[in-house]
C-alpha positions as YAML, in Angstrom:
chain: A
units: angstrom
residues:
- id: 1
  name: UNK
  ca: [106.33, -56.77, 202.60]
- id: 2
  name: UNK
  ca: [102.67, -57.04, 201.65]
- id: 3
  name: UNK
  ca: [101.93, -53.68, 203.31]
- id: 4
  name: UNK
  ca: [104.85, -52.05, 201.48]
- id: 5
  name: UNK
  ca: [103.71, -53.53, 198.16]
- id: 6
  name: UNK
  ca: [100.22, -52.17, 198.82]
- id: 7
  name: UNK
  ca: [101.75, -48.75, 199.59]
- id: 8
  name: UNK
  ca: [103.69, -48.68, 196.33]
- id: 9
  name: UNK
  ca: [100.61, -49.79, 194.42]
- id: 10
  name: UNK
  ca: [98.43, -47.14, 196.07]
- id: 11
  name: UNK
  ca: [101.00, -44.41, 195.42]
- id: 12
  name: UNK
  ca: [101.29, -45.41, 191.78]
- id: 13
  name: UNK
  ca: [97.57, -45.02, 191.18]
- id: 14
  name: UNK
  ca: [96.82, -42.06, 193.46]
- id: 15
  name: UNK
  ca: [95.73, -38.85, 191.76]
- id: 16
  name: UNK
  ca: [97.53, -35.73, 192.98]
- id: 17
  name: UNK
  ca: [100.02, -34.92, 195.69]
- id: 18
  name: UNK
  ca: [97.48, -34.53, 198.55]
- id: 19
  name: UNK
  ca: [96.19, -38.06, 197.96]
- id: 20
  name: UNK
  ca: [99.73, -39.47, 197.83]
- id: 21
  name: UNK
  ca: [100.68, -37.58, 200.99]
- id: 22
  name: UNK
  ca: [97.66, -39.02, 202.82]
- id: 23
  name: UNK
  ca: [98.47, -42.56, 201.67]
- id: 24
  name: UNK
  ca: [102.06, -42.17, 202.85]
- id: 25
  name: UNK
  ca: [100.95, -40.64, 206.17]
- id: 26
  name: UNK
  ca: [98.53, -43.52, 206.80]
- id: 27
  name: UNK
  ca: [101.26, -46.06, 206.05]
- id: 28
  name: UNK
  ca: [103.76, -44.37, 208.37]
- id: 29
  name: UNK
  ca: [101.24, -44.16, 211.22]
- id: 30
  name: UNK
  ca: [100.27, -47.84, 210.91]
- id: 31
  name: UNK
  ca: [103.72, -49.33, 210.27]
- id: 32
  name: UNK
  ca: [106.19, -50.05, 213.08]
- id: 33
  name: UNK
  ca: [109.93, -49.52, 212.95]
- id: 34
  name: UNK
  ca: [112.14, -50.73, 211.26]
- id: 35
  name: UNK
  ca: [109.78, -51.31, 208.32]
- id: 36
  name: UNK
  ca: [108.73, -47.66, 208.38]
- id: 37
  name: UNK
  ca: [112.32, -46.43, 208.03]
- id: 38
  name: UNK
  ca: [113.17, -49.01, 205.40]
- id: 39
  name: UNK
  ca: [110.13, -48.00, 203.36]
- id: 40
  name: UNK
  ca: [111.15, -44.34, 203.49]
- id: 41
  name: UNK
  ca: [114.69, -45.24, 202.47]
- id: 42
  name: UNK
  ca: [113.50, -47.27, 199.49]
- id: 43
  name: UNK
  ca: [110.94, -44.66, 198.38]
- id: 44
  name: UNK
  ca: [113.41, -41.77, 198.70]
- id: 45
  name: UNK
  ca: [116.21, -43.58, 196.89]
- id: 46
  name: UNK
  ca: [118.42, -43.55, 199.99]
- id: 47
  name: UNK
  ca: [118.54, -47.35, 200.22]
- id: 48
  name: UNK
  ca: [121.60, -48.67, 198.47]
- id: 49
  name: UNK
  ca: [121.79, -52.15, 197.03]
- id: 50
  name: UNK
  ca: [125.46, -52.39, 196.03]
- id: 51
  name: UNK
  ca: [125.43, -56.17, 195.80]
- id: 52
  name: UNK
  ca: [122.75, -56.23, 193.10]
- id: 53
  name: UNK
  ca: [124.47, -56.22, 189.73]
- id: 54
  name: UNK
  ca: [123.03, -56.80, 186.23]
- id: 55
  name: UNK
  ca: [124.88, -60.11, 185.93]
- id: 56
  name: UNK
  ca: [123.33, -61.33, 189.17]
- id: 57
  name: UNK
  ca: [119.84, -60.41, 187.92]
- id: 58
  name: UNK
  ca: [120.46, -62.23, 184.64]
- id: 59
  name: UNK
  ca: [121.67, -65.34, 186.49]
- id: 60
  name: UNK
  ca: [118.61, -65.20, 188.74]
- id: 61
  name: UNK
  ca: [116.30, -64.93, 185.74]
- id: 62
  name: UNK
  ca: [118.16, -67.81, 184.09]
- id: 63
  name: UNK
  ca: [116.98, -70.13, 186.86]
- id: 64
  name: UNK
  ca: [113.37, -69.95, 185.67]
- id: 65
  name: UNK
  ca: [113.37, -68.23, 182.28]
- id: 66
  name: UNK
  ca: [114.74, -69.33, 178.92]
- id: 67
  name: UNK
  ca: [117.67, -67.05, 177.93]
- id: 68
  name: UNK
  ca: [116.22, -66.24, 174.51]
- id: 69
  name: UNK
  ca: [112.83, -65.43, 176.03]
- id: 70
  name: UNK
  ca: [114.56, -63.26, 178.64]
- id: 71
  name: UNK
  ca: [116.47, -61.31, 175.96]
- id: 72
  name: UNK
  ca: [113.34, -60.80, 173.86]
- id: 73
  name: UNK
  ca: [111.32, -59.76, 176.89]
- id: 74
  name: UNK
  ca: [114.02, -57.38, 178.12]
- id: 75
  name: UNK
  ca: [114.26, -55.76, 174.71]
- id: 76
  name: UNK
  ca: [110.49, -55.30, 174.65]
- id: 77
  name: UNK
  ca: [110.16, -54.05, 178.24]
- id: 78
  name: UNK
  ca: [113.40, -52.07, 178.14]
- id: 79
  name: UNK
  ca: [114.44, -52.78, 181.73]
- id: 80
  name: UNK
  ca: [115.99, -55.93, 183.19]
- id: 81
  name: UNK
  ca: [114.52, -55.69, 186.72]
- id: 82
  name: UNK
  ca: [111.04, -54.97, 185.35]
- id: 83
  name: UNK
  ca: [111.36, -57.88, 182.91]
- id: 84
  name: UNK
  ca: [112.26, -60.22, 185.76]
- id: 85
  name: UNK
  ca: [109.44, -58.89, 187.96]
- id: 86
  name: UNK
  ca: [106.90, -59.42, 185.18]
- id: 87
  name: UNK
  ca: [108.22, -62.93, 184.47]
- id: 88
  name: UNK
  ca: [108.63, -64.08, 188.07]
- id: 89
  name: UNK
  ca: [106.64, -67.24, 188.83]
- id: 90
  name: UNK
  ca: [103.70, -66.77, 191.16]
- id: 91
  name: UNK
  ca: [104.20, -67.91, 194.73]
- id: 92
  name: UNK
  ca: [101.88, -70.52, 196.18]
- id: 93
  name: UNK
  ca: [98.87, -68.80, 197.72]
- id: 94
  name: UNK
  ca: [99.69, -70.24, 201.14]
- id: 95
  name: UNK
  ca: [103.22, -68.82, 201.10]
- id: 96
  name: UNK
  ca: [104.04, -66.19, 203.71]
- id: 97
  name: UNK
  ca: [105.50, -62.98, 202.30]
- id: 98
  name: UNK
  ca: [108.85, -61.99, 203.81]
- id: 99
  name: UNK
  ca: [109.14, -58.95, 206.07]
- id: 100
  name: UNK
  ca: [110.42, -55.77, 204.45]
- id: 101
  name: UNK
  ca: [113.60, -55.91, 206.55]
- id: 102
  name: UNK
  ca: [114.34, -59.38, 205.14]
- id: 103
  name: UNK
  ca: [114.28, -58.01, 201.61]
- id: 104
  name: UNK
  ca: [115.96, -54.62, 202.04]
...
């Protein structure tokens, strides 16, 4: 998951298509299956997450975020998943990140 997060971060800040293509190529060469295929599915929009519904996201956010603060933040950010991602508590530094296949 850390490698995939680094890929997304690098792609977001890369200038131009050749740079993005090289970043993606490097990731695909270095990453074993099934993480490589899962990353392509997520990046291309082919990965479906039918079980993730807005109500589930709101309930998840409600476990660590005040409902009024969530509503205000969502209205400011304009997107519920982005609001939750920005508000998510930091993990302990010694925590091990899950594998991409455990998340997708």
